[in-house]
C-alpha positions in Angstrom: 90.6 90.4 124.2 91.4 91.0 127.8 93.6 87.8 127.9 90.5 85.6 127.7 90.3 82.2 126.1 87.1 81.3 124.1 86.1 77.9 122.8 84.5 79.3 119.6 83.7 82.3 117.6 80.1 82.2 118.9 81.4 82.6 122.4 83.4 85.5 121.4 80.4 87.1 119.8 78.3 86.6 122.9 81.0 87.8 125.3 80.8 90.8 127.5 82.8 92.8 124.9 79.6 93.0 122.9 77.9 91.5 119.9 79.3 91.0 116.4 78.3 91.0 112.8 79.5 88.6 110.1 81.1 90.1 107.1 80.0 89.1 103.6 82.4 87.7 101.0 85.0 84.9 100.9 84.5 81.2 100.6 87.0 79.8 103.1 86.4 81.5 106.4 83.9 83.1 108.8 84.9 86.7 109.5 83.1 88.9 112.0 83.4 92.4 113.4 83.2 92.5 117.2 82.6 95.8 119.1 84.9 96.1 122.1 85.4 98.9 124.6 88.4 100.1 122.7 86.7 99.9 119.3 85.9 97.3 116.6 88.1 94.3 115.8 87.9 91.4 113.4 87.7 87.8 114.3 88.5 85.2 111.6 88.0 81.4 111.7 88.9 79.0 108.9 86.3 76.6 107.6 87.1 72.9 107.0 84.9 72.9 103.8 85.0 75.9 101.5 81.7 77.5 100.4 81.8 76.5 96.7 79.9 74.0 94.6 82.7 71.5 94.5 83.7 69.4 97.5 86.7 71.5 98.4 88.3 70.9 101.8 91.4 72.2 103.4 93.1 72.0 106.8 91.8 74.6 109.2 95.3 75.1 110.6 95.8 77.4 107.7 94.3 80.0 110.0 97.5 79.9 112.1 99.8 80.3 109.0 97.8 83.4 108.0 98.4 84.8 111.5 102.1 84.0 111.1 102.2 85.7 107.7 100.8 88.8 109.3 103.5 88.7 111.9 106.3 88.3 109.4 105.0 91.0 107.0 104.2 93.4 109.9 107.9 93.2 110.7 108.8 94.0 107.1 106.4 96.9 106.9 103.5 97.4 109.3 101.6 99.2 106.6 101.2 96.1 104.4 99.0 94.0 106.7 96.4 94.5 109.4 97.8 94.4 113.0 97.4 91.0 114.6 95.8 91.4 118.0 95.8 87.8 119.2 95.5 84.2 118.2 93.7 81.2 119.7 95.5 78.5 117.7 93.9 75.6 119.6 90.4 76.6 118.4 91.4 78.0 115.0 90.8 81.7 115.1 92.6 85.0 115.5 91.8 88.7 116.1 93.1 91.6 114.0 92.5 95.3 113.7 89.4 96.4 111.8 90.1 98.6 108.8 86.9 100.6 107.9 86.0 100.6 104.2 85.5 104.3 104.1 89.2 104.7 104.8 90.4 101.4 103.3 88.3 100.7 100.2 88.5 97.3 98.6 90.5 97.3 95.4 88.1 94.9 93.7 85.2 97.4 94.3 87.2 100.2 92.8 88.1 98.2 89.8 84.5 97.3 89.3 83.3 100.9 89.6 85.9 102.3 87.1 88.3 103.7 89.6 91.2 102.1 87.9 94.7 103.5 88.7 97.7 101.8 87.2 99.8 103.7 89.7 98.1 101.8 92.5 98.6 98.5 90.6 102.3 99.3 90.4 102.4 99.8 94.2 100.8 96.4 94.6 103.5 94.8 92.4 106.3 96.6 94.3 104.9 95.6 97.7 104.6 92.0 96.8 108.2 92.0 95.4 109.3 93.7 98.6 107.9 90.9 100.8 109.4 88.2 98.5 112.8 90.0 98.6 112.8 90.3 102.4 112.1 86.6 102.9 114.0 85.0 100.0 116.5 82.5 101.1 115.5 82.8 104.8 115.7 79.2 106.2 113.8 80.2 109.4 110.9 81.5 107.4 111.1 78.4 105.2 110.7 76.2 108.3 107.8 78.3 109.7 105.9 78.1 106.4 106.5 74.4 105.4 102.9 74.3 104.3 102.9 72.1 101.2 100.1 70.1 102.8 97.9 73.2 102.7 99.1 74.9 99.6 98.7 71.8 97.4 95.0 71.1 98.0 93.9 74.6 98.2 95.9 76.0 95.2 97.8 73.5 93.0 95.2 70.7 93.1 92.1 72.9 93.2 93.2 75.2 90.4 95.7 73.5 88.1 95.0 69.8 88.5 91.3 70.3 88.6 91.5 72.2 85.3 93.5 69.4 83.9 90.7 67.0 84.7 88.3 69.2 82.9 90.6 69.7 79.9 92.5 66.4 79.4 94.5 67.8 76.5 96.1 70.3 78.9 96.6 67.8 81.8 100.3 67.0 81.2 101.2 70.7 80.9 99.2 71.6 84.0 100.9 68.7 85.9 104.3 70.0 84.8 103.4 73.5 86.2 102.5 71.9 89.5 105.9 70.2 89.6 107.8 73.3 88.7 105.9 75.5 91.2 106.2 72.9 94.0 109.9 72.5 93.5 110.9 76.2 93.7 111.3 77.1 97.3 112.5 80.7 97.2 110.4 83.1 99.3 107.3 83.6 101.4 104.2 83.4 99.2 100.9 84.9 100.1 99.0 82.6 97.8 95.9 84.7 97.2 97.0 88.1 95.9 93.7 89.1 94.5 91.9 92.5 94.3 89.3 91.1 96.7 92.1 90.7 99.3 93.8 94.1 98.8 92.7 97.3 100.5 93.7 100.7 99.1 94.9 102.3 102.3 96.1 105.9 102.8 99.7 104.7 102.7 99.3 102.1 100.0 98.1 98.5 99.6 97.1 96.4 102.6 97.0 92.6 102.1 94.4 90.4 103.6 93.5 86.6 103.6 96.9 84.9 103.6 95.4 81.5 104.4 97.5 79.9 101.7 100.8 81.3 103.0 103.6 79.1 101.9 107.4 79.2 101.5 107.7 78.4 97.8 107.7 80.0 94.3 107.1 83.7 94.3 106.0 83.5 90.7 102.7 82.2 92.0 101.8 85.5 93.6 102.7 87.5 90.6 100.8 85.2 88.2 97.8 85.0 90.5 97.3 88.8 90.7 98.0 89.4 87.0 95.4 86.8 86.2 92.8 89.0 87.7 93.8 92.0 85.6 93.1 89.9 82.5 89.8 88.4 83.8 88.5 91.8 84.7 88.4 92.6 81.0 85.4 90.3 80.8 83.7 91.8 83.9 83.7 95.4 82.7 84.7 95.3 79.0 84.5 99.1 78.7 87.4 99.3 81.1 89.5 96.6 79.4 92.3 99.0 78.3 92.6 100.3 81.8 92.8 96.8 83.2 95.6 95.9 80.8 97.4 99.1 81.8 97.2 97.8 85.4 98.6 94.5 84.2 101.6 96.3 82.6 102.2 98.5 85.6 102.0 95.7 88.2 104.3 93.4 86.2 106.9 96.0 85.6 107.0 97.2 89.2 107.2 93.7 90.5 110.0 92.7 88.2 112.0 95.8 89.0 111.9 94.6 92.7 113.3 91.1 92.0 116.7 90.8 93.6 116.8 87.1 94.6 117.1 85.6 91.1 117.4 86.8 87.5 114.3 88.7 86.5 114.1 86.8 83.2 113.9 83.5 85.1 111.0 84.4 87.3 109.2 86.2 84.4 109.4 83.0 82.4 108.0 80.9 85.2 105.2 83.4 85.7 104.5 83.6 81.9 104.2 79.8 81.9 102.0 79.6 85.0 99.6 82.4 84.1 97.7 80.5 81.3 97.2 77.6 83.7 95.7 79.9 86.4 93.7 81.7 83.6 92.1 78.4 82.5 91.6 77.3 86.1 89.2 80.2 86.8 86.7 78.8 84.3 87.5 75.0 84.6 89.0 74.6 88.1 87.3 74.2 91.5 87.0 77.9 92.0 85.6 79.5 88.9 85.6 83.3 89.0 82.0 84.5 89.8 81.7 87.1 87.1 82.6 84.9 84.1 79.3 83.1 83.6 78.5 83.0 79.9 79.8 80.1 77.9 81.1 82.5 75.2 83.3 84.3 77.8 84.6 81.0 79.0 85.5 80.0 75.5 87.5 83.2 75.0 89.5 82.2 78.1 90.1 78.7 76.8 91.0 79.9 73.3 93.8 82.1 74.9 95.0 79.7 77.6 95.1 76.3 75.9 97.6 77.2 73.1 99.9 79.0 75.6 99.8 75.9 77.8 100.7 73.6 74.9 103.4 76.0 73.5 104.6 78.1 76.5 106.0 81.6 76.1 108.7 83.3 78.1 107.4 86.9 78.4 104.4 88.2 80.2 103.8 90.6 77.3 103.2 87.6 75.0 100.3 86.4 77.2 98.9 89.9 77.5 99.1 90.4 73.7 97.3 87.1 73.0 94.5 88.0 75.4 94.2 91.6 74.0 93.9 90.2 70.5 91.2 87.7 71.6 89.0 90.4 73.1 89.6 92.9 70.3 92.0 95.3 72.0 94.6 95.2 69.2 
């Protein structure tokens, strides 16, 4: 960036370093690739209103906390996040290295296309646990990521409480999940561990889009990612068995990496939270884009609602309930 300061992304894109192109995907930020003399870089700027049907707003300062997450994780293991090249906090954007898709394919695309590897899913679970373990109990990290004012509206309210408004019979259980999740301040949470935010790099997973970075309950990251392994069964039903194998591998690898609390305790919180996030992807503010048929949504509700009203302690119980519902038992 040659040490320059710019007032906006548009000025960056019209700068002497060359033009840029906006990348598709995502609902919360503008992301562009800029050609520079030393090669392409990415510029990311958070949007005040997310690009969804609901009126969903979130503080743009989350852009800074994403950059901070990249700094912290880069110090844990530089392979787990793109290299941060610079930040213009005043104007709400940062620059990071560009990772080309031919070398760093998106995990979501591979899952869609039938390239489903439980071994890679295990590496994702192990990497997330490693980040949590490295930051657990770190009071400096806790102060740097005291972002309840961001995490609540963009995750807890938009997912769990919004689903409770759509399903009043589940509202008390979902509110209780919000209380438990909010009160567990244990480690640095990414907040959006989804296949759309994970690249399959030559040396393992690379995590993107940590806009929801928060010092809180690590069970949220595990539940959030496992949720996608279940939902993918509706996206490509012929691959359902492989998605469930990824669920198993990811959960096992993550739990094996838990060092900061008893494994059974975090598994129970995850098993209780997972049905809430599952329901939220059909009845919350951010419905998953590939579950569009009412019959599919009803399958999700038939699994999620009983498990919210009568919580389980093991992830295998949630997996078994879903497998039964979709005819995989």
